[in-house]
C-alpha positions in Angstrom: 81.6 -3.5 157.8 82.9 -0.4 156.3 81.4 3.0 157.2 79.8 3.5 153.8 77.9 0.1 154.2 77.0 1.2 157.9 75.5 4.2 156.7 73.5 2.6 153.9 72.0 0.1 156.3 71.0 2.7 159.0 69.6 4.5 156.0 67.6 1.5 155.1 66.6 0.8 158.5 65.4 4.6 158.8 63.3 4.2 155.8 61.6 1.0 157.1 60.9 2.8 160.4 59.5 6.0 158.5 57.3 3.8 156.4 56.1 1.7 159.7 55.7 5.3 161.4 53.3 6.4 158.3 51.1 3.4 157.8 48.5 5.8 156.3 50.8 6.3 153.3 49.6 3.6 151.0 51.4 1.5 148.5 49.7 2.6 145.6 50.4 6.3 146.6 54.1 5.5 146.8 54.0 3.8 143.4 51.9 6.8 142.0 54.4 9.4 143.3 57.6 7.6 143.5 57.3 4.3 141.4 58.3 2.1 144.4 56.5 0.9 147.3 57.0 -1.5 150.3 56.6 -4.5 148.0 59.2 -3.3 145.7 61.7 -3.0 148.8 60.9 -6.5 149.7 61.5 -7.6 146.2 64.8 -5.6 146.0 65.7 -7.1 149.4 65.2 -10.9 147.9 67.2 -9.8 144.9 70.2 -8.4 146.6 70.2 -11.4 149.0 70.2 -13.8 146.0 73.3 -11.7 144.5 75.2 -12.6 147.5 74.3 -16.2 147.7 71.6 -15.9 150.5 68.2 -17.4 149.8 65.5 -15.1 151.3 61.9 -16.0 150.7 59.8 -13.1 149.4 57.2 -13.7 152.1 59.9 -13.4 154.6 61.4 -10.3 153.0 57.9 -8.7 153.3 57.5 -9.4 156.9 61.0 -7.8 157.5 59.9 -4.8 155.5 56.4 -4.5 156.8 57.2 -5.5 160.5 54.8 -8.4 160.6 53.2 -10.9 158.1 52.0 -8.8 154.9 48.4 -10.5 155.2 48.1 -9.1 158.8 49.4 -5.5 157.9 47.2 -5.5 154.8 44.2 -6.2 157.1 45.0 -3.6 159.6 46.2 -0.7 157.4 45.4 -1.0 153.7 42.1 0.4 152.8 40.6 -0.3 149.2 42.2 1.7 146.8 40.0 4.7 145.7 39.0 5.3 142.0 41.4 8.3 141.8 44.3 6.1 143.1 43.6 3.5 140.7 43.3 5.8 137.8 46.4 7.6 138.5 48.2 4.1 138.9 46.6 3.2 135.4 47.8 6.3 133.6 51.2 5.9 135.1 51.5 2.3 133.9 50.4 3.1 130.5 53.2 5.5 130.0 
């Protein structure tokens, strides 16, 4: 692995750890502010694996990104979105 790839891999692992250490940052907040979330990272992981001829199931990618099965993570850490969060998401989606 070349240094650039090593650095990029380390940054990705650091991003996942940062998200894991900040579970209070909800996916809808990430979507509203940055137009991506943990689920997006999971989809990108699947797509990049596919580009390289590796099959990764979406649920397996989500487990990697979330650090546990998504359903368990969601039950433990994801509250129901507030009206304000949903309104901001809808406004962003309508642009």
